[in-house]
Every structure is written in C-alpha cells, then in structure tokens.
Backbone as JSON, one array per atom type, in Angstrom:
{
  "sequence": "XXXXXXXXXXXXXXXXXXXXXXXXXXXXXXXXXXXXXXXXXXXXXXXXXXXXXXXXXXXXXXXXXXXXXXXXXXXXXXXXXXXXXXXXXXXXXXXXXXXXXXXXXXXXXXXXXXXXXXXXXXXXXXXXXXXXXXXXXXXXXXXXXXXXX",
  "N": [[99.6, 90.22, 93.19], [101.94, 90.09, 95.41], [105.0, 89.1, 97.26], [106.83, 89.57, 99.72], [110.0, 88.11, 99.91], [112.32, 86.72, 102.62], [115.28, 85.31, 103.39], [115.83, 83.81, 106.17], [117.58, 82.45, 109.09], [115.93, 81.93, 111.72], [112.32, 82.62, 112.92], [109.61, 83.89, 114.42], [106.15, 84.49, 114.17], [103.45, 86.42, 116.34], [100.64, 86.57, 117.99], [98.14, 87.96, 120.24], [97.51, 85.93, 121.29], [99.36, 84.27, 121.51], [102.18, 82.64, 120.22], [101.72, 81.31, 116.57], [103.29, 80.69, 114.51], [106.3, 79.47, 114.15], [109.98, 78.99, 113.2], [112.93, 77.08, 111.53], [115.28, 77.41, 109.85], [114.96, 78.99, 106.57], [112.22, 80.03, 104.66], [110.54, 83.49, 104.9], [107.73, 84.61, 104.18], [105.8, 87.0, 103.8], [102.73, 87.76, 101.95], [101.06, 89.56, 100.0], [97.38, 90.15, 98.76], [96.3, 91.18, 95.79], [93.3, 93.19, 94.7], [92.89, 92.65, 91.9], [94.06, 89.78, 91.46], [94.46, 86.71, 90.24], [94.06, 82.89, 89.85], [96.37, 82.57, 88.55], [98.14, 84.37, 89.39], [98.58, 83.47, 91.56], [99.76, 80.83, 91.38], [102.0, 81.87, 90.24], [103.42, 83.01, 92.35], [103.29, 81.11, 93.83], [105.31, 79.1, 92.72], [107.62, 81.07, 92.17], [108.08, 81.75, 94.53], [109.0, 78.96, 96.23], [110.9, 77.85, 94.38], [113.14, 79.65, 94.24], [116.5, 80.49, 94.09], [118.56, 81.32, 96.73], [119.69, 80.35, 98.69], [123.03, 79.12, 99.72], [125.0, 76.98, 97.85], [127.91, 74.72, 97.82], [129.95, 75.88, 97.7], [129.53, 78.34, 98.07], [127.83, 80.15, 96.53], [124.9, 81.65, 95.96], [122.91, 79.56, 95.14], [120.98, 77.51, 95.52], [117.58, 76.46, 96.48], [114.78, 76.78, 98.62], [112.97, 74.93, 98.84], [115.7, 72.89, 97.81], [117.22, 73.06, 99.81], [115.49, 71.53, 101.9], [114.23, 73.36, 103.65], [112.65, 75.84, 106.04], [109.07, 77.48, 106.02], [107.7, 80.39, 106.73], [104.62, 82.02, 106.57], [102.68, 85.37, 106.48], [100.24, 87.22, 106.35], [99.79, 90.39, 104.48], [98.34, 92.88, 103.52], [99.24, 95.54, 103.09], [101.02, 95.65, 101.61], [100.03, 96.11, 98.9], [100.21, 98.71, 98.87], [99.63, 101.94, 97.35], [101.84, 104.39, 96.75], [101.83, 106.26, 95.12], [101.5, 109.19, 95.47], [100.68, 111.59, 97.54], [101.28, 111.42, 100.83], [99.97, 109.42, 102.2], [99.31, 106.15, 102.43], [97.49, 104.43, 99.53], [94.73, 101.69, 99.9], [93.56, 101.13, 97.92], [94.04, 99.14, 96.04], [94.21, 96.73, 97.43], [92.9, 93.35, 98.23], [89.58, 92.8, 98.85], [88.72, 91.42, 102.15], [87.69, 88.97, 102.54], [88.01, 87.65, 99.95], [90.69, 87.85, 99.53], [91.57, 86.99, 101.58], [90.67, 83.9, 101.1], [92.49, 83.3, 98.87], [95.13, 83.48, 100.29], [94.76, 81.25, 102.4], [94.52, 78.94, 100.18], [97.28, 79.33, 99.1], [98.71, 79.08, 101.14], [97.81, 76.23, 101.64], [98.89, 74.79, 98.98], [101.47, 75.41, 99.2], [102.2, 73.78, 101.27], [101.8, 71.3, 100.57], [104.1, 70.88, 99.22], [105.52, 69.45, 101.39], [107.61, 70.64, 102.7], [107.91, 71.77, 105.99], [105.68, 74.02, 106.6], [104.35, 77.03, 108.56], [102.39, 79.44, 109.61], [101.2, 83.26, 110.01], [98.23, 84.65, 111.71], [95.39, 85.58, 109.83], [94.23, 88.69, 109.34], [95.14, 89.7, 111.87], [97.02, 91.43, 114.07], [99.98, 91.08, 114.3], [103.27, 90.27, 115.76], [106.29, 89.97, 114.2], [109.17, 88.46, 114.37], [112.6, 88.01, 113.83], [115.88, 86.68, 112.17], [117.3, 87.88, 109.59], [119.12, 86.37, 106.97], [121.91, 87.2, 106.0], [122.34, 89.92, 104.72], [118.87, 88.58, 103.22], [116.37, 89.66, 100.85], [113.77, 89.68, 99.05], [112.16, 90.82, 96.48], [108.93, 90.1, 94.78], [106.69, 90.04, 92.28], [103.78, 89.34, 90.95], [102.63, 90.53, 88.52], [104.33, 92.69, 87.64], [106.31, 93.95, 85.26], [109.36, 94.02, 83.45]],
  "CA": [[100.07, 89.3, 93.98], [103.44, 90.39, 95.89], [105.63, 88.66, 97.72], [108.52, 89.26, 100.54], [110.68, 87.09, 100.7], [113.17, 86.8, 103.24], [116.18, 84.05, 103.81], [116.24, 83.51, 108.09], [117.98, 81.42, 110.35], [114.81, 81.67, 112.79], [111.75, 83.26, 112.51], [108.47, 83.74, 114.88], [105.11, 85.26, 114.61], [103.1, 86.1, 117.45], [99.35, 87.42, 118.16], [97.71, 87.89, 121.37], [97.18, 84.88, 122.39], [100.67, 83.74, 121.86], [102.91, 81.66, 118.96], [101.25, 80.77, 115.74], [104.01, 79.71, 113.64], [107.72, 79.64, 114.07], [110.72, 77.99, 111.98], [114.56, 77.67, 111.4], [116.21, 77.85, 108.51], [114.01, 79.11, 105.49], [112.05, 81.79, 104.15], [109.55, 84.39, 105.73], [107.25, 85.42, 102.57], [104.7, 88.27, 103.64], [101.77, 87.91, 100.68], [99.78, 90.86, 99.76], [96.72, 89.55, 97.39], [95.42, 92.51, 94.86], [91.62, 92.97, 94.14], [93.06, 91.59, 90.47], [94.68, 88.63, 91.16], [93.82, 85.27, 89.97], [95.05, 81.78, 89.95], [97.93, 82.6, 87.51], [99.35, 85.25, 89.75], [98.65, 82.63, 92.8], [100.71, 80.08, 90.45], [103.19, 82.3, 89.73], [104.05, 83.44, 93.37], [104.19, 79.96, 94.14], [106.19, 78.72, 91.55], [108.67, 81.88, 91.86], [109.27, 81.34, 96.25], [109.92, 77.53, 96.36], [112.39, 77.45, 93.85], [113.86, 80.91, 94.06], [117.87, 79.96, 94.46], [119.26, 82.25, 97.69], [120.36, 79.48, 99.78], [124.69, 79.01, 99.34], [125.75, 76.1, 97.54], [128.66, 73.94, 98.68], [131.2, 76.79, 96.46], [128.97, 79.78, 98.8], [126.87, 80.95, 95.65], [123.42, 81.35, 95.84], [122.74, 78.65, 94.15], [119.98, 76.4, 95.98], [115.69, 76.75, 97.2], [114.55, 76.29, 100.2], [113.22, 73.14, 98.91], [116.91, 72.07, 97.95], [117.95, 72.79, 101.51], [114.74, 70.84, 102.95], [114.22, 74.29, 105.1], [110.79, 75.96, 106.51], [108.48, 78.3, 105.29], [106.74, 80.63, 107.82], [103.81, 82.65, 105.8], [102.58, 86.06, 106.77], [99.32, 87.71, 105.05], [100.13, 91.5, 104.75], [97.71, 94.07, 102.67], [99.7, 97.03, 102.81], [102.35, 95.5, 100.37], [99.23, 96.45, 98.01], [99.73, 100.0, 98.91], [100.29, 103.07, 96.47], [102.41, 105.35, 97.91], [102.97, 107.8, 94.76], [99.98, 110.42, 95.65], [100.58, 112.18, 98.71], [101.8, 110.67, 102.15], [99.13, 108.47, 103.23], [99.1, 105.18, 101.36], [96.46, 104.02, 99.35], [95.22, 100.59, 99.66], [92.15, 100.42, 97.27], [94.28, 97.91, 95.1], [94.2, 95.22, 98.04], [91.67, 92.48, 97.75], [88.67, 92.63, 100.09], [89.4, 90.27, 102.92], [87.27, 87.56, 101.91], [88.64, 87.23, 98.57], [91.84, 87.72, 100.14], [91.4, 85.26, 102.8], [90.56, 82.35, 100.48], [93.69, 83.33, 97.94], [96.09, 83.27, 101.45], [94.77, 80.13, 102.44], [95.07, 78.29, 98.54], [98.74, 79.56, 99.0], [99.86, 77.81, 102.22], [97.56, 74.73, 101.18], [100.03, 74.78, 97.8], [103.22, 75.67, 100.26], [102.43, 72.35, 102.43], [102.03, 70.03, 99.67], [105.77, 70.27, 98.95], [106.2, 68.58, 102.32], [108.37, 71.24, 103.9], [107.34, 72.46, 107.28], [104.93, 75.72, 106.78], [104.17, 77.28, 109.38], [101.68, 80.53, 109.8], [100.65, 83.85, 111.2], [96.72, 84.88, 111.39], [95.16, 86.29, 108.82], [93.54, 90.06, 109.65], [95.18, 89.8, 113.2], [98.24, 92.27, 114.46], [100.76, 90.66, 114.94], [104.52, 90.68, 116.06], [107.05, 89.17, 113.45], [110.41, 88.34, 115.24], [113.44, 87.1, 112.64], [117.14, 86.89, 111.69], [117.65, 87.94, 108.05], [120.13, 85.73, 107.11], [122.45, 87.79, 104.92], [120.5, 89.81, 104.75], [118.65, 88.61, 101.4], [114.92, 90.18, 100.66], [113.58, 89.49, 97.64], [110.49, 91.23, 96.05], [108.32, 89.13, 94.03], [105.45, 90.62, 91.81], [103.18, 88.61, 89.62], [102.0, 92.07, 87.69], [105.41, 93.83, 87.3], [106.82, 93.19, 84.08], [110.38, 94.73, 83.82]],
  "C": [[101.79, 89.78, 94.23], [103.47, 89.44, 96.98], [106.65, 89.26, 98.6], [109.21, 88.98, 100.46], [112.02, 86.96, 101.75], [114.17, 85.39, 103.45], [116.19, 84.17, 105.4], [116.45, 82.47, 108.29], [116.91, 81.23, 111.16], [113.9, 82.8, 112.42], [110.1, 82.79, 113.44], [107.51, 84.49, 114.92], [104.04, 84.95, 115.71], [101.58, 87.12, 117.28], [99.02, 87.18, 119.83], [97.65, 86.96, 122.2], [98.1, 83.81, 121.98], [100.92, 83.34, 120.1], [102.12, 81.42, 118.22], [102.24, 80.5, 114.86], [105.61, 80.14, 114.26], [108.62, 78.61, 113.65], [111.77, 78.05, 112.14], [114.7, 78.23, 110.32], [115.43, 77.77, 107.15], [113.73, 79.91, 104.83], [111.01, 81.71, 104.82], [109.16, 85.04, 104.39], [105.79, 86.0, 103.73], [104.16, 88.2, 102.3], [101.13, 88.91, 101.04], [99.07, 90.32, 98.44], [95.77, 91.17, 96.93], [93.94, 92.19, 94.66], [92.05, 92.42, 92.77], [93.7, 90.86, 90.19], [93.91, 87.77, 90.84], [94.91, 83.92, 90.57], [96.36, 81.72, 89.6], [99.07, 83.4, 88.43], [99.61, 84.26, 91.32], [99.98, 81.75, 92.1], [101.93, 80.4, 90.62], [103.95, 82.53, 90.91], [104.46, 82.33, 94.07], [105.15, 79.38, 93.63], [107.74, 79.4, 92.27], [109.38, 81.6, 93.53], [109.59, 80.07, 96.74], [110.57, 77.22, 95.78], [113.26, 78.67, 93.56], [115.65, 80.27, 94.82], [118.28, 81.24, 95.56], [119.68, 81.39, 98.6], [122.12, 79.39, 99.31], [124.65, 77.12, 98.98], [127.23, 75.6, 98.34], [129.75, 75.39, 98.33], [130.68, 78.72, 97.28], [128.36, 80.91, 97.61], [125.81, 80.47, 96.11], [122.76, 80.34, 94.71], [121.07, 77.21, 93.99], [118.23, 77.41, 96.44], [115.6, 76.33, 98.1], [113.58, 74.57, 99.86], [114.64, 72.72, 98.56], [117.68, 71.55, 99.39], [116.81, 72.28, 102.23], [114.36, 72.08, 104.11], [112.51, 74.56, 105.07], [110.04, 77.06, 106.18], [107.64, 78.49, 106.58], [106.07, 82.46, 106.47], [103.08, 83.94, 106.66], [101.43, 87.07, 106.18], [99.49, 89.58, 105.87], [99.84, 92.43, 103.86], [98.62, 94.93, 102.44], [100.72, 96.73, 101.71], [101.28, 95.81, 99.01], [99.27, 98.08, 98.0], [99.94, 100.96, 98.09], [100.41, 103.96, 97.32], [102.68, 106.51, 96.48], [102.09, 109.06, 95.01], [100.33, 110.18, 96.66], [101.47, 111.02, 99.41], [100.94, 109.8, 102.96], [98.67, 107.56, 101.6], [98.13, 104.89, 101.11], [96.31, 102.69, 99.3], [93.74, 100.11, 98.73], [92.86, 99.33, 96.07], [94.47, 96.24, 95.91], [92.8, 94.94, 97.81], [90.62, 92.55, 98.81], [89.16, 91.34, 101.08], [88.79, 89.01, 102.9], [87.62, 86.72, 101.38], [90.64, 86.94, 99.08], [92.66, 86.3, 100.8], [91.83, 83.9, 101.89], [92.27, 82.49, 99.3], [94.76, 82.56, 99.15], [95.77, 81.57, 101.74], [95.1, 78.94, 101.56], [96.44, 78.2, 98.84], [99.12, 78.63, 99.94], [98.91, 76.57, 101.9], [98.9, 74.27, 100.28], [101.31, 74.49, 98.92], [103.15, 74.17, 101.17], [102.39, 70.89, 101.48], [103.32, 69.53, 98.69], [106.39, 69.49, 99.95], [107.55, 69.05, 103.16], [107.15, 71.95, 104.71], [106.56, 73.84, 106.75], [103.88, 75.81, 107.57], [103.18, 78.91, 109.05], [101.21, 81.79, 110.48], [99.22, 83.94, 111.19], [96.39, 85.59, 110.65], [94.2, 87.56, 109.64], [93.6, 90.2, 111.1], [96.6, 90.71, 113.01], [99.05, 91.57, 114.92], [102.1, 91.29, 115.12], [105.26, 89.55, 115.14], [108.51, 89.44, 114.24], [111.65, 87.42, 114.12], [114.66, 87.61, 112.36], [117.27, 86.57, 110.28], [118.43, 87.42, 107.74], [121.21, 86.31, 105.41], [122.89, 89.11, 104.97], [120.35, 89.26, 103.04], [117.14, 88.97, 101.72], [114.93, 90.29, 99.45], [112.15, 90.19, 97.47], [109.94, 90.71, 94.88], [106.86, 89.84, 93.67], [104.78, 90.32, 90.79], [102.68, 90.0, 88.56], [103.39, 92.79, 86.84], [105.83, 92.91, 86.24], [108.4, 94.25, 84.05], [110.9, 95.36, 82.25]]
}
C-alpha cells in the first residue's frame, strides 16, 4: 500500500456531480492499494499518516501531527500510485489491486480515520476527479508499507 501525504492549507476534490470533499488545514492523502496488501499494510499506513510529524511546533520545527493540530484529512483513491515504471515508458498497473478489493480497503481506511474524531472528507472511488489544493511548505511525503530501506 502506498500513500502520498501532502500538508495543505486547503483542498477540494470535485467530480462531474460537484464537490465531494473539502478541507482546510490538514493533510491530503492519495491512497494506492496493491494486489497483495493486507490489513497489516492498512494499519501501518493509518498509523503513519495520522502520527506523521509534519506540522510546525511553536519553534517552527516539524514536530506535530495532524492529530496534534486537530487538522482535517481528505482522502483520494489513486491506483496509479501502484504503477511500475521500471520497464519501457508505459506504466504497468499489474501491481494495483482489483477495484472490488481496492474499494474495500479504501473504505476501511476511511472508516478507521474517521474514528480519530478529525474531520475526514473523501473523493469518489473510481471516478475521474479534479483536486485543487495549496501544498503548505511544500511538504510531500511518500509512505510505502512494503518498502524497506
């Protein structure tokens, strides 16, 4: 499972039918579910995204999490995060989970984040979306539950 986390001062996601989610200060999470992901991967990404210390403390040091600042979270599903670009110029999406499984994991992710008590908004699964945001910093972090350095 992969997540791209961006610290934002505002974010809105739209589909053809209109706005599906909008937040102020907090994090935008793009979530990609792989075909071999499990609840362990889900738990890891949840723990990391909610506790990631990417907001400044009183001294300006990135030492506070989205929970610490009572921030907001917007989650957008993005299977393209599972792309393999090592061979050729056309990305392979063979590592991305099938839509039924990915949607189940995505919904579990959203459900668990809502338990934090923070405002949680979402995009629309399997929809073509437009995401407008102001990346604060800019701060952008990639979290991969499988990658070991």
